[in-house]
N, C-alpha and C positions, 0 to 999 in steps of 0.2 A: 504494500500500500504506500502511495506517495503522500508525503506530508504536505499539508496546505500551508502556504506562506502568505502573509498579509503585508502589503507595503503601501506607501503613499501613492496617490494618483499622479501620473506624469502626463501633462497636457499633450506633449509631442507624440508619445507612443500609445496612449490609452484613450484618446478622444473618440475614435470610431467605435471601440468596444463599449465605452460609456453610452454612446448614442444607441447602440444595439440593445444594451441592457434595459434602457429606459423604454424603448419601443416594445421590447418583449414583455416587460412588466405591464405596461399600459394595455397592450393587446390582450394579455391574460385577464386583467381586470375588466376589460370590455366584454369578455365572454360571460362575466357575471352580471354586468349591467350594460346593455347595448346602447344606452343613452350616452355613454362616455365617448369622447372623440378617439380616433385611432392613434396609435403610438406615433405614426408618421406625422400626424397633424400637430402633435404637442411637443415633440422631442426638442426642437430648437429652442423654444421659449422655456421649457422645463430645465434643460441643461444650463441655459443662461441664468435663470433664477437660482438654481442650485449653486452654481459657481459664485454668483453675487452674494448669496447668503453665507457661504463659507468664508469668503473674503471679509465680509462685514462683521462676522461674529467669531472670528478665530476658529473656524471650522476646518474640516478636511474631508477629502474623499479617500476612501480606502479601497484597495483592489486585492482580490485573492488571485494568487498564481500557483500553478503547479505544472510540472512538465507535461502532464497528460491533457491539459485544457488551455484554451486561450484565456487571457486575463479577463476577469469578470468583476464588475462592481459588486461589493458586498454591503457597503454601508457608506453613508456620509453623516458626519456629526457636526453639530453647531454647538459651541460652548461659549460661555461668557457673553451671552447676548441678552442683557437686561434692557437694552434700548429697543424701541419699536422700529422695525424696518419696513419701509413701504413694499408693496407687492410688485412693484415694477423697478427695473434697473434704472 
């Protein structure tokens, strides 16, 4: 069994995988609620907002890697965010 490794997101090498993960998650949720927009429709704004919130609140995006799989987003966290952040960049 290959051990899972977690590392910080790298914009240069992980951006396309991040987009793919967001699209896949949104499309899965859309199977539960068909009123939701498709992953392709929301991905650009969603990723922009996620990155903005991470920058604004000392957050980070974490990526899981293993030799057997492509990098995959596993989490993003926002810490130290006591201020109100607008919903738009």
